[in-house]
C-alpha positions in Angstrom: -138.0 105.7 200.3 -140.7 106.4 197.7 -143.4 104.1 196.4 -146.6 104.3 194.5 -149.9 103.5 196.2 -153.6 103.8 195.7 -155.7 106.0 197.9 -158.2 103.5 199.3 -160.6 106.3 200.1 -161.2 107.1 196.4 -161.6 103.6 195.0 -164.9 102.6 193.4 -165.7 99.1 192.1 -168.1 98.0 189.4 -168.9 94.5 188.1 -170.3 93.5 184.8 -170.0 90.9 182.0 -168.5 91.4 178.6 -171.3 91.4 176.1 -169.8 89.2 173.4 -168.1 86.5 175.6 -169.9 86.8 179.0 -166.6 87.0 180.8 -167.0 88.7 184.2 -165.1 92.0 184.5 -164.5 94.0 187.7 -163.5 97.6 187.2 -161.7 99.7 189.8 -161.2 103.4 189.6 -159.6 105.9 191.9 -156.5 108.0 192.6 -152.9 106.9 193.0 -150.1 108.9 194.7 -146.4 108.7 195.2 -145.6 108.3 198.9 -143.0 110.9 200.0 -143.3 112.8 196.8 -145.8 115.2 195.1 -147.0 113.0 192.3 -150.3 111.4 191.6 -153.4 111.1 189.4 -156.2 108.9 188.4 -156.0 105.1 187.6 -158.3 102.5 186.2 -158.0 98.7 186.6 -159.8 95.9 184.8 -159.9 92.4 186.3 -161.1 89.8 183.9 -162.2 86.5 185.4 -161.4 83.7 183.0 -163.2 80.7 184.6 -162.5 78.4 181.7 -158.7 78.6 182.3 -158.9 79.3 186.0 -157.1 82.6 185.9 -157.4 86.4 186.4 -156.2 88.8 183.8 -155.5 92.2 185.3 -155.0 95.3 183.2 -154.1 98.6 184.9 -153.4 102.1 183.7 -152.2 105.2 185.5 -152.3 108.8 184.4 -149.6 111.4 185.3 -150.1 114.7 183.6 -149.6 117.7 185.9 -151.8 120.7 185.2 -153.6 119.0 182.3 -157.1 117.8 181.8 -157.2 114.1 182.4 -160.7 113.0 181.4 -159.9 112.4 177.8 -156.7 110.6 178.7 -158.4 108.2 181.1 -161.1 107.5 178.4 -158.4 106.7 175.9 -156.8 104.4 178.4 -160.0 102.6 179.1 -160.8 102.2 175.4 -157.5 100.5 174.9 -158.0 98.3 178.0 -161.5 97.2 176.7 -160.0 95.7 173.6 -158.5 92.8 175.5 -159.6 89.4 174.3 -159.1 86.2 176.3 -157.8 83.2 174.5 
């Protein structure tokens, strides 16, 4: 009876276009938690809109690092997620 969920009160959304390809990207950030357990942390989600092939590419990353600084971890995660190229 445990599941992972996002805390809808913490989610922020930002839209932009990739500079080199002009592909629309929507970024979601917030906190996730484990229902019926004491786990949670930050998450980031990138949604790439590929109009040419009529598809959405979704890349999500979650951080779980109790009692550690998470800012550098989330930046590394985002840096990796921003290297996605659509083909």
